[in-house]
Backbone bond lengths (Angstrom), bond angles and torsions (degrees), N, CA, C in turn:
res aa  C-N    CA-C-N  psi(-1)  N-CA   C-N-CA  omega(-1)  CA-C   N-CA-C  phi
1 I - - - 1.450 - - 1.522 107.27 -
2 G 1.320 117.22 125.93 1.448 122.00 178.09 1.514 112.93 97.63
3 S 1.330 115.57 167.12 1.460 119.95 -173.96 1.522 113.48 -86.13
4 I 1.329 119.84 -25.42 1.467 119.87 179.56 1.518 111.20 -68.28
5 P 1.344 120.02 -49.15 1.462 117.80 175.19 1.529 111.55 -61.30
6 K 1.344 116.71 -34.86 1.463 119.82 179.34 1.523 110.34 -59.39
7 S 1.316 116.66 -45.97 1.462 119.75 -176.29 1.519 112.18 -69.34
8 R 1.317 117.65 -25.77 1.464 120.53 -176.44 1.516 114.01 -97.09
9 T 1.325 118.01 -30.88 1.456 118.56 -169.04 1.514 115.70 -132.16
10 F 1.304 120.36 -6.44 1.461 120.81 -169.29 1.522 111.65 -75.11
11 D 1.307 114.98 119.72 1.463 123.69 174.25 1.521 105.05 -132.34
12 S 1.331 116.72 106.93 1.460 121.03 -169.95 1.529 113.90 -60.83
13 T 1.314 118.43 -17.19 1.465 119.74 179.04 1.523 112.20 -77.48
14 R 1.318 117.50 -18.66 1.465 121.18 -176.34 1.528 113.18 -109.73
15 F 1.324 118.19 -0.27 1.452 121.18 -175.23 1.518 110.73 -118.41
16 L 1.336 116.47 143.68 1.457 121.05 176.60 1.520 110.60 -70.53
17 F 1.337 116.67 -47.44 1.461 121.72 176.63 1.517 108.49 -166.03
18 G 1.313 115.67 164.65 1.461 122.29 177.49 1.513 109.16 -125.14
19 A 1.313 116.77 147.53 1.461 122.05 177.97 1.521 107.69 -116.62
20 F 1.321 115.36 105.78 1.459 121.18 -178.22 1.520 108.98 -122.45
21 E 1.316 116.41 153.49 1.468 121.77 177.36 1.527 112.44 59.14
22 I 1.325 116.98 35.09 1.468 118.67 -177.96 1.521 112.39 -92.49
23 A 1.321 117.87 -5.51 1.457 120.55 -179.18 1.525 111.87 -85.00
24 K 1.302 117.47 3.93 1.465 120.87 -177.50 1.521 112.20 -73.22
25 K 1.326 117.52 -22.38 1.460 121.17 179.55 1.527 108.32 -139.67
26 P 1.333 117.77 160.23 1.472 119.74 179.15 1.531 111.29 -58.41
27 F 1.306 115.47 141.40 1.457 121.88 -177.33 1.522 109.04 -111.13
28 S 1.328 116.72 141.03 1.467 120.44 -178.48 1.529 110.57 -120.63
29 F 1.326 114.87 166.68 1.461 119.93 177.86 1.525 110.76 -65.00
30 M 1.324 116.92 -29.20 1.464 120.54 178.28 1.528 110.06 -60.04
31 E 1.310 117.60 -41.40 1.468 120.86 179.54 1.526 111.22 -66.74
32 S 1.328 117.12 -37.11 1.465 118.74 176.89 1.532 110.28 -69.21
33 S 1.330 117.34 -30.48 1.469 120.45 175.49 1.523 110.93 -66.45
34 V 1.330 116.41 -38.55 1.466 120.30 177.22 1.531 109.61 -65.12
35 M 1.332 116.76 -40.33 1.465 119.98 176.87 1.524 110.51 -62.24
36 A 1.328 117.23 -40.53 1.468 120.90 178.93 1.527 110.40 -64.99
37 E 1.330 117.34 -42.31 1.468 120.27 177.93 1.521 110.92 -61.73
38 H 1.335 116.18 -41.73 1.468 120.11 177.84 1.528 110.21 -62.18
39 T 1.311 116.75 -40.68 1.464 121.18 179.05 1.519 110.52 -63.76
40 L 1.325 117.26 -43.40 1.458 121.09 -177.08 1.523 112.69 -68.51
41 E 1.331 117.80 -18.35 1.463 121.13 175.81 1.531 111.73 -75.44
42 Q 1.340 116.38 -17.64 1.462 121.67 -178.21 1.527 109.77 -88.47
43 E 1.321 115.82 163.19 1.462 121.34 175.30 1.524 109.21 -101.41
44 Y 1.318 116.30 128.49 1.464 120.53 178.03 1.521 109.17 -157.29
45 D 1.334 114.67 154.07 1.464 120.98 174.63 1.515 110.20 -95.49
46 I 1.330 114.88 -42.72 1.460 121.77 179.13 1.522 107.45 -133.26
47 L 1.311 115.86 134.58 1.460 122.19 178.70 1.522 107.87 -114.77
48 T 1.324 116.81 128.89 1.459 121.19 177.44 1.511 108.63 -120.75
49 L 1.318 116.34 127.29 1.454 123.75 179.80 1.522 108.10 -104.55
50 F 1.322 117.17 118.58 1.467 122.64 177.93 1.522 108.65 -104.31
51 Y 1.330 116.44 135.91 1.460 120.16 176.67 1.521 109.98 -157.03
52 N 1.339 115.83 167.78 1.457 122.05 177.70 1.523 108.97 -86.36
53 E 1.315 116.41 119.34 1.460 121.10 179.04 1.524 108.77 -92.35
54 Y 1.316 117.08 126.30 1.461 122.15 -179.65 1.529 110.10 -70.54
55 V 1.335 116.13 128.40 1.459 121.82 174.97 1.526 109.05 -114.30
56 S 1.330 116.66 -53.26 1.454 122.61 177.25 1.525 108.04 -156.76
57 L 1.329 116.22 -178.28 1.460 119.15 -179.71 1.524 112.66 -60.48
58 I 1.316 116.53 -28.35 1.463 118.96 -176.35 1.522 113.58 -108.66
59 E 1.320 116.63 3.42 1.468 118.12 -176.85 1.526 111.58 -142.53
60 S 1.319 114.03 137.21 1.463 120.77 170.13 1.521 107.54 -142.50
61 N 1.303 115.59 149.65 1.461 121.37 179.78 1.518 109.72 -114.97
62 I 1.321 115.54 149.39 1.457 119.05 172.59 1.520 107.08 -82.28
63 R 1.319 115.71 125.92 1.459 121.58 -177.76 1.521 108.85 -117.68
64 A 1.290 116.22 147.60 1.467 121.60 177.97 1.529 109.13 -127.13
65 I 1.325 115.88 132.48 1.463 122.34 174.25 1.523 106.39 -116.86
66 T 1.325 116.86 131.10 1.455 121.12 -177.12 1.530 109.92 -111.68
67 F 1.333 115.36 136.76 1.461 123.19 178.03 1.519 108.56 -124.33
68 D 1.324 116.08 142.41 1.466 120.41 168.03 1.525 107.74 -76.01
69 S 1.304 116.68 171.21 1.462 120.15 176.66 1.536 109.15 -67.51
70 R 1.324 115.17 162.52 1.463 119.63 179.55 1.529 110.36 -62.01
71 E 1.330 116.54 -37.20 1.460 120.51 -179.52 1.530 111.15 -61.98
72 K 1.334 117.07 -44.00 1.470 120.31 178.45 1.522 110.87 -64.82
73 F 1.343 116.04 -39.15 1.461 120.77 179.86 1.525 110.58 -63.33
74 V 1.332 116.42 -45.20 1.467 121.30 -177.96 1.523 110.70 -67.63
75 E 1.317 117.70 -35.94 1.465 121.71 -178.55 1.530 113.03 -80.02
76 N 1.322 117.62 -6.43 1.460 121.64 -178.97 1.530 109.52 -67.64
77 K 1.309 116.62 109.90 1.471 121.75 -175.78 1.527 112.42 -71.34
78 E 1.316 117.97 -23.49 1.465 120.84 -178.54 1.524 112.09 -66.86
79 L 1.330 117.82 -30.95 1.462 120.17 -178.75 1.523 111.66 -65.92
80 G 1.331 117.24 -36.82 1.457 120.36 177.99 1.516 112.48 -65.70
81 V 1.312 117.09 -26.01 1.461 121.51 178.45 1.526 110.31 -82.04
82 K 1.337 117.28 -37.28 1.465 121.53 -176.56 1.522 112.97 -73.75
83 Y 1.320 116.66 -31.23 1.460 120.77 -175.19 1.519 110.67 -121.92
84 E 1.320 114.86 145.19 1.456 119.83 173.67 1.523 107.02 -86.85
85 I 1.313 116.25 117.01 1.460 121.28 -173.46 1.521 109.42 -114.56
86 E 1.342 115.53 127.55 1.455 120.80 176.27 1.516 108.95 -97.36
87 G 1.287 116.85 144.93 1.457 120.89 179.25 1.518 111.30 83.23
88 P 1.329 116.25 -170.19 1.467 120.05 -179.33 1.537 110.30 -62.97
89 E 1.322 114.93 120.01 1.466 120.22 -173.55 1.531 112.03 -60.40
90 K 1.322 117.80 -44.13 1.467 120.81 -176.87 1.525 111.17 -64.78
91 D 1.325 117.68 -41.12 1.466 120.40 178.99 1.523 110.93 -64.99
92 T 1.332 115.74 -42.43 1.457 120.28 -179.68 1.524 110.82 -64.86
93 L 1.331 116.94 -43.08 1.466 120.10 178.91 1.524 111.59 -66.85
94 A 1.323 117.76 -35.45 1.470 120.71 176.90 1.527 109.98 -64.73
95 D 1.328 117.11 -41.76 1.469 120.43 176.98 1.528 111.13 -65.96
96 L 1.329 116.16 -39.82 1.459 120.74 178.04 1.529 110.93 -62.47
97 Y 1.321 116.87 -39.92 1.463 121.41 178.52 1.530 110.54 -63.32
98 E 1.332 116.25 -44.41 1.466 119.91 179.70 1.528 111.01 -63.40
99 F 1.334 116.80 -41.43 1.463 120.42 177.94 1.524 110.99 -65.45
100 Q 1.322 117.24 -41.57 1.466 121.04 178.52 1.529 110.30 -61.83
101 L 1.307 117.54 -42.42 1.454 121.64 179.86 1.531 110.61 -65.20
102 A 1.321 117.51 -47.09 1.467 121.16 178.89 1.526 111.13 -62.56
103 S 1.326 117.26 -40.74 1.464 121.26 178.29 1.522 111.03 -64.53
104 S 1.319 116.47 -40.32 1.469 120.35 178.75 1.517 110.74 -65.42
105 Y 1.333 117.44 -40.26 1.468 120.51 175.18 1.522 110.41 -60.42
106 F 1.329 116.54 -45.36 1.461 120.62 -178.00 1.535 110.81 -62.23
107 V 1.324 117.00 -47.61 1.463 120.82 179.30 1.525 110.75 -61.32
108 A 1.334 116.66 -42.82 1.459 120.78 179.92 1.526 111.29 -62.60
109 I 1.311 116.74 -40.86 1.464 119.74 -178.98 1.525 110.90 -70.84
110 M 1.319 117.86 -39.41 1.461 120.02 177.06 1.535 110.77 -64.35
111 D 1.326 116.91 -42.40 1.458 121.36 177.45 1.530 110.21 -63.86
112 N 1.315 116.18 -41.85 1.458 121.06 179.02 1.526 110.99 -63.01
113 Q 1.328 117.02 -41.89 1.458 120.40 179.24 1.522 111.18 -66.12
114 A 1.329 117.82 -38.64 1.461 120.35 176.39 1.528 110.57 -62.35
115 S 1.320 116.91 -41.62 1.465 120.82 177.80 1.522 111.19 -63.07
116 E 1.327 115.79 -43.90 1.463 119.77 -179.11 1.522 111.37 -65.81
117 L 1.320 117.66 -43.06 1.465 120.40 178.90 1.522 111.16 -65.76
118 G 1.332 117.15 -37.89 1.463 120.24 175.92 1.519 111.73 -61.87
119 A 1.316 116.42 -42.52 1.463 120.39 178.19 1.523 110.71 -65.12
120 R 1.321 117.38 -39.64 1.471 120.45 178.59 1.527 111.17 -65.68
121 M 1.336 116.28 -43.08 1.470 119.38 179.02 1.517 111.18 -61.74
122 T 1.321 116.40 -43.98 1.463 120.55 178.91 1.515 110.48 -63.00
123 S 1.313 116.68 -42.78 1.458 121.36 179.19 1.527 111.38 -62.09
124 M 1.323 117.38 -45.18 1.464 120.80 179.46 1.519 111.38 -66.57
125 D 1.324 117.94 -37.21 1.462 121.14 177.14 1.526 110.27 -63.48
126 N 1.324 116.82 -43.95 1.469 120.48 178.24 1.521 110.84 -64.30
127 A 1.327 117.76 -40.53 1.462 121.12 179.01 1.533 110.87 -64.36
128 S 1.334 117.02 -40.65 1.469 120.75 178.39 1.521 111.00 -65.15
129 T 1.325 117.00 -42.47 1.468 121.51 178.21 1.519 110.46 -62.26
130 N 1.325 116.79 -44.98 1.461 120.72 179.08 1.524 111.23 -63.74
131 A 1.320 117.70 -40.87 1.461 121.09 179.06 1.526 110.91 -64.66
132 A 1.321 116.65 -39.46 1.471 120.27 177.95 1.529 110.77 -64.74
133 E 1.319 117.41 -40.45 1.458 121.13 178.28 1.525 111.02 -64.45
134 V 1.324 117.67 -42.48 1.465 121.65 178.25 1.514 110.23 -64.00
135 R 1.341 116.58 -42.94 1.463 120.08 178.43 1.513 112.28 -61.36
136 D 1.350 115.77 -42.99 1.465 120.21 179.53 1.528 110.97 -63.92
137 K 1.320 118.31 -39.06 1.460 121.96 179.24 1.527 110.64 -67.62
138 L 1.325 117.72 -37.21 1.451 121.34 -179.86 1.530 112.02 -72.11
139 L 1.326 117.71 -27.61 1.462 121.42 179.57 1.523 111.73 -74.88
140 L 1.311 118.90 -20.85 1.463 120.87 179.87 1.482 107.96 -70.76
């Protein structure tokens, strides 16, 4: 998610899809749910989500979140012990996996947008400072 991970790590043969230029309009949880559904239609053993993690206005880190496949998640016997599950356990765990994936996409995109806006604000502040310095030099 975002252009910095794209420039450093994107190899289209190893990735299901990339989300770039998504900060141009408001993003909703519904869109992250659609991304999760698209992901679940693909076949994978391990899914890794890369995104820009917001640290401050001048710093962001590339973060990676790794998920096992839905089948491994559903077959995980420890989850049935940790949580009290009503109804068919496998169906509930499959729904929980989809919600976790969509939530992770949403958090990653919100974090990515905060990083991008911070970088834009810093860039505009630097441009304004430079313009003021040039103006002051020209007035002398």
